[in-house]
C-alpha positions in Angstrom: 0.0 0.0 0.0 1.2 3.5 -0.8 2.8 5.5 2.0 0.8 8.6 1.1 -2.6 6.9 1.3 -3.6 5.1 4.5 -6.3 2.5 3.8 -7.8 1.3 7.1 -11.4 0.3 6.2 -13.2 -1.3 3.3 -16.5 0.2 2.2 -18.7 -1.9 -0.1 -21.9 -1.4 -1.9 -24.2 -2.9 -4.6 -24.9 -1.0 -7.8 -27.6 -2.0 -10.2 -26.1 -0.6 -13.4 -22.6 -0.4 -15.0 -22.9 3.3 -15.6 -23.3 3.8 -11.9 -20.1 1.7 -11.4 -18.2 3.9 -13.9 -19.5 7.0 -12.1 -18.4 5.9 -8.6 -15.0 4.7 -9.8 -14.4 8.1 -11.4 -15.5 9.9 -8.2 -13.3 7.7 -6.0 -10.3 8.4 -8.2 -11.1 12.2 -8.1 -11.1 12.0 -4.3 -7.6 10.5 -4.2 -8.4 6.8 -3.8 -5.6 5.0 -5.6 -6.8 2.6 -8.3 -5.2 -0.4 -6.6 -7.6 0.2 -3.6 -10.7 -0.1 -5.7 -12.4 -3.5 -6.5 -15.3 -4.4 -8.7 -17.2 -7.6 -9.3 -20.0 -8.3 -11.8 -21.4 -10.6 -14.3 -22.9 -8.3 -16.9 -20.2 -6.0 -18.0 -20.8 -5.1 -21.7 -18.5 -7.1 -23.9 -18.1 -7.9 -27.5 -16.3 -11.1 -26.5 -18.1 -14.1 -24.9 -17.1 -14.2 -21.3 -17.6 -18.0 -21.3 -14.6 -18.3 -23.6 -12.3 -17.5 -20.6 -13.9 -19.8 -18.1 -12.8 -23.1 -16.7 -15.4 -24.3 -14.3 -13.2 -26.0 -11.7 -10.3 -23.5 -11.5 -9.7 -19.8 -11.3 -8.1 -18.9 -14.6 -4.6 -18.4 -13.3 -3.6 -16.6 -16.4 -6.7 -14.4 -16.4 -5.8 -11.8 -13.8 -4.1 -9.6 -16.3 -3.6 -5.9 -16.5 -6.6 -3.6 -16.8 -5.5 -2.6 -20.3 -6.2 -6.1 -21.7 -9.7 -6.4 -20.3 -10.4 -2.7 -20.9 -10.5 -3.5 -24.6 -13.0 -6.2 -23.9 -15.2 -4.6 -21.3 -14.5 -0.9 -21.7 -15.5 1.7 -19.0 -13.4 2.7 -16.0 -12.9 -0.9 -15.3 -9.9 -0.7 -17.6 -8.2 1.7 -15.1 -8.2 -0.9 -12.2 -5.5 -3.4 -11.4 -5.7 -7.2 -11.7 -8.7 -7.6 -13.9 -9.7 -11.1 -14.7 -12.5 -13.6 -15.1 -13.3 -16.3 -12.4 -15.9 -19.0 -11.9 -17.6 -18.8 -8.5 -20.0 -21.6 -7.4 -23.6 -20.5 -7.2 -22.8 -17.2 -9.0 -21.1 -18.3 -12.2 -18.5 -16.4 -14.3 -17.5 -13.1 -12.6 -15.4 -10.3 -13.9 -13.2 -9.2 -10.9 -11.1 -6.1 -10.9 -8.8 -4.8 -8.2 -7.5 -6.4 -5.0 -10.6 -8.5 -4.5 -9.2 -10.5 -7.4 -6.2 -11.4 -5.4 -8.4 -12.4 -2.4 -10.5 -14.6 -4.7 -7.4 -16.1 -6.2 -6.0 -16.8 -2.8 -9.3 -18.6 -1.9 -9.3 -20.6 -5.1 -8.5 -23.9 -3.6 -11.0 -23.6 -0.8 -14.2 -21.6 -0.9 -14.2 -20.7 -4.6 -12.9 -23.6 -6.6 -12.6 -26.4 -4.1 -14.8 -29.4 -3.8 -16.8 -27.7 -1.0 -17.9 -25.0 -3.4 -19.0 -22.7 -0.6 -19.1 -19.7 -2.9 -18.6 -16.0 -2.4 -20.4 -15.9 1.0 -17.6 -17.7 2.8 -15.0 -15.5 1.3 -16.8 -12.3 2.3 -17.4 -13.6 5.8 -13.7 -14.5 6.1 -13.0 -10.8 5.4 -15.2 -9.8 8.3 -18.6 -9.2 6.7 -21.7 -10.6 8.5 -23.0 -13.7 6.8 -26.4 -12.1 6.1 -24.9 -9.2 4.3 -22.5 -11.5 2.3 -25.5 -13.6 1.3 -27.3 -10.5 0.0 -24.2 -9.6 -2.0 -24.0 -13.0 -3.5 -27.7 -13.1 -4.5 -27.5 -9.7 -6.1 -24.4 -10.6 -8.1 -26.3 -13.7 -9.2 -29.0 -11.4 -10.4 -26.6 -9.4 -12.6 -25.8 -6.5 -10.3 -22.4 -5.2 -9.4 -20.3 -5.1 -6.1 -17.9 -2.3 -5.6 -15.4 -2.1 -2.7 -13.0 0.8 -1.8 -10.3 0.8 0.8 -10.4 4.1 2.6 -9.0 6.0 5.6 -11.1 5.5 8.7 -11.5 9.3 9.2 -13.2 9.6 5.8 -15.8 6.8 6.3 -18.7 9.3 6.5 -17.6 11.1 3.3 -17.5 7.9 1.3 -20.7 6.6 2.8 -22.5 9.7 1.5 -20.7 9.4 -1.9 -21.9 5.8 -2.3 -25.5 6.8 -1.4 -25.6 9.7 -3.8 -24.2 7.5 -6.6 -27.1 5.0 -6.1 -25.3 2.5 -3.9 -27.4 0.0 -1.9 -26.6 -2.4 0.9 -23.6 -0.3 1.9 -21.3 -1.9 4.5 -18.0 -1.1 6.1 -15.3 -3.6 7.3 -12.8 -2.3 9.7 -9.7 -3.4 7.7 -8.4 -3.3 4.1 -8.5 -6.3 1.9 -5.7 -8.9 2.2 -2.7 -8.8 -0.1 -0.5 -11.8 -0.9 2.5 -10.1 0.5 3.6 -6.5 0.9 6.8 -6.6 -1.2 8.8 -9.8 -1.0 7.6 -12.7 1.2 10.2 -13.4 3.9 8.2 -16.1 5.7 4.8 -17.9 5.7 3.6 -15.2 8.2 3.9 -12.7 5.4 1.2 -14.6 3.3 -2.4 -13.5 3.7 -4.5 -16.0 5.7 -6.5 -16.8 2.5 -3.3 -18.1 0.9 -1.5 -19.6 3.9 -4.4 -21.7 5.1 -4.7 -23.5 1.8 -1.0 -24.5 1.6 1.0 -27.1 3.5 4.3 -26.0 5.0 6.1 -27.5 1.9 3.7 -25.8 -0.5 4.1 -22.5 1.3 7.8 -22.5 0.7 7.3 -23.3 -3.0 4.7 -20.5 -3.2 7.1 -18.0 -1.6 10.1 -18.9 -3.7 8.1 -18.5 -7.0 6.3 -15.4 -5.7 9.6 -13.7 -4.9 11.3 -14.8 -8.1 8.6 -13.3 -10.3 8.1 -10.2 -8.1 11.9 -9.4 -8.4 11.5 -9.5 -12.2 8.2 -7.7 -12.6 7.5 -5.7 -9.5 3.9 -6.8 -10.0 2.2 -8.5 -7.0 -0.7 -9.8 -9.1 1.6 -11.5 -11.7 3.7 -12.9 -8.9 0.8 -14.4 -7.1 -0.8 -16.0 -10.2 2.6 -17.5 -11.2 3.0 -18.8 -7.6 -0.4 -20.4 -7.7 0.3 -21.9 -11.2 3.4 -23.7 -9.7 1.3 -24.9 -6.8 -1.2 -26.5 -9.1 1.6 -28.1 -11.1 3.3 -29.6 -8.1 0.6 -30.3 -5.5 -2.9 -31.8 -5.3 -5.5 -30.9 -2.7 -6.3 -33.1 0.3 -9.8 -33.7 1.7 -9.6 -30.4 3.5 -8.8 -28.3 0.4 -5.2 -27.9 1.4 -2.5 -28.3 -1.3 -0.4 -30.9 0.6 -0.1 -33.9 -1.7 3.1 -33.7 -3.8 2.4 -34.9 -7.3 4.2 -38.0 -8.5 7.2 -37.3 -10.7 7.3 -33.6 -9.8 
C-alpha cells in the first residue's frame, strides 16, 4: 500500500447498473483513492467477447488476472483503469469479472471456498473478510441477479464522506469492514507469516515454501504482485494436489 494513502477500512456497496459503477470509480479516483484500492465484481459487463470463452469451471483462470488494459479492450469503461482484472468462476454465481485487490483475495481462496470441492461460494470469502453472513448472502444473491459489487479501501477518518458518496451514486446495501483487503505479501515474502490468511491456510508448509520462492522470483523481475501471485499459484497447481480439507499438501508423483 502506498505511503501517502492510508487504507484502514473497506466500504462496499451494490450498484444496479454499469454506468453507476463507472461514475463511482471516477469519483473515487477524483477523491484521491488509488486505483489499486478499488475493487469491482460483476457478471454483466458489456463485452463484444463471450465471457464464457475465458472460463474453466473448476479452477480460477490463473492466467486471467491480467492488467486492466487487456480487459479494458473487452469490457470498456473505467474498469480498464483498475489493477488485476480477470474472469473467475464462482460456485452459485457463475462467471464473474473481478477487478482490483478483490481478485487477489478470490485467487487466494481458489483452492477452498471458490474452486474447491466444498464450493461454498462468495459468502464464505466475504465472511472471512469480516462481513456478516447475512450481508454476504445478499451480495452473492444480487451478483447472481446481474448487479455489481464495488469495494473501496479508505482511511477511517473519511468513512462518512465515502458513505455519502456511495449513497448519492445509487449504492445499496452499503457496508464497512474495519480493515483493508488482504494482499498476498507487501513486497517480498520473507516467511509464511507474510502470506495472507486466505493463501496460507490452503497451503501445507512445503507448499508455502514453493509458493514463496516462486512469488519472490517473479516479483523481483516484474514488481507486479498480481503477476507474482498468479505465477506462484500456477506452480502450486503443477506440483501439488488438494487433500480432503482443500489444502495443497499432496506432492504430485514425478514432480
